[in-house]
C-alpha positions as CSV (number, residue, x, y, z in Angstrom):
1,X,0.0,0.0,0.0
2,X,1.4,3.3,-1.0
3,X,1.2,6.3,1.3
4,X,-0.2,9.4,-0.4
5,X,0.1,13.0,0.8
6,X,-2.9,15.2,1.1
7,X,-2.2,17.1,-2.2
8,X,-1.8,13.8,-4.1
9,X,-5.5,12.9,-3.8
10,X,-6.2,13.0,-7.6
11,X,-3.0,11.0,-8.2
12,X,-4.1,8.3,-5.8
13,X,-7.5,8.0,-7.4
14,X,-6.0,7.5,-10.9
15,X,-3.4,5.0,-9.6
16,X,-6.3,3.1,-7.9
17,X,-8.3,2.9,-11.1
18,X,-5.2,1.7,-13.1
19,X,-4.5,-1.0,-10.6
20,X,-8.2,-2.1,-10.6
21,X,-8.2,-2.3,-14.4
22,X,-5.0,-4.3,-14.4
23,X,-6.4,-6.8,-11.8
24,X,-9.6,-7.1,-13.9
25,X,-7.8,-7.7,-17.1
26,X,-5.5,-10.4,-15.6
27,X,-8.4,-12.3,-14.1
28,X,-10.8,-12.6,-17.0
29,X,-8.5,-12.6,-20.0
30,X,-10.0,-9.3,-21.1
31,X,-7.6,-6.9,-22.9
32,X,-8.2,-3.4,-21.6
33,X,-4.7,-2.1,-22.4
34,X,-6.1,0.9,-24.3
35,X,-8.0,2.1,-21.2
36,X,-5.0,1.5,-19.0
37,X,-2.7,3.5,-21.4
38,X,-5.2,6.4,-21.5
39,X,-5.3,6.5,-17.7
40,X,-1.5,6.3,-17.5
41,X,-1.2,9.3,-19.8
42,X,-3.7,11.1,-17.7
43,X,-1.7,10.2,-14.6
44,X,1.5,11.5,-16.1
45,X,-0.2,14.8,-16.8
46,X,-1.6,15.0,-13.3
47,X,1.8,14.2,-11.8
48,X,3.4,17.1,-13.8
49,X,0.6,19.5,-12.9
50,X,0.6,18.6,-9.2
51,X,4.4,18.7,-8.7
52,X,5.0,21.8,-10.7
53,X,2.9,24.0,-8.4
54,X,3.9,22.7,-4.9
55,X,4.1,25.2,-2.1
56,X,7.3,25.3,0.0
57,X,5.6,23.3,2.8
58,X,4.4,20.7,0.3
59,X,8.0,20.3,-0.9
60,X,9.1,19.7,2.6
61,X,6.4,17.0,3.0
62,X,7.7,15.3,-0.2
63,X,11.2,15.4,1.2
64,X,10.1,13.9,4.5
65,X,7.9,11.2,2.8
66,X,7.8,8.1,5.0
67,X,8.5,5.8,2.1
68,X,11.4,7.7,0.6
69,X,14.7,5.9,0.3
70,X,17.1,6.5,3.2
71,X,20.9,6.7,2.9
72,X,21.3,3.4,4.7
73,X,19.1,1.7,2.0
74,X,21.3,3.1,-0.8
75,X,24.5,2.2,1.0
76,X,23.4,-1.4,1.6
77,X,22.5,-1.8,-2.1
78,X,25.8,-0.4,-3.3
79,X,28.3,-1.9,-0.8
80,X,28.5,-5.5,0.3
81,X,30.8,-5.3,3.3
82,X,29.7,-1.9,4.8
83,X,30.4,-1.5,8.5
84,X,29.0,1.5,10.3
85,X,31.3,3.2,12.7
86,X,29.9,4.0,16.1
87,X,30.6,6.6,18.8
88,X,32.3,9.9,18.9
89,X,35.1,11.3,21.1
90,X,32.8,11.9,24.0
91,X,31.6,8.3,24.3
92,X,28.2,9.2,22.7
93,X,26.3,8.1,19.6
94,X,25.1,10.4,16.9
95,X,22.4,8.6,15.0
96,X,22.1,11.3,12.4
97,X,25.5,10.5,10.9
98,X,26.3,7.2,9.2
């Protein structure tokens, strides 16, 4: 389940319709690719429209999205033998720094 922000309401509706049509077509053997492609084009336009007019606070919300990739996810996918260093010179731990 994807987490949508409040200004992404129209995007979530379109993605829900696309997913519903894909599930319908895979179950009954019905080819509804044309409808799905139309909805995907509409979704692309809606994404551009929505993200081109974000307010500063909405940009902050996107940057703090709960499902965004974190640096530790990227590091784990790039390096095999990554070992995080712990502690500082005052015998404390700073969890903000990897």
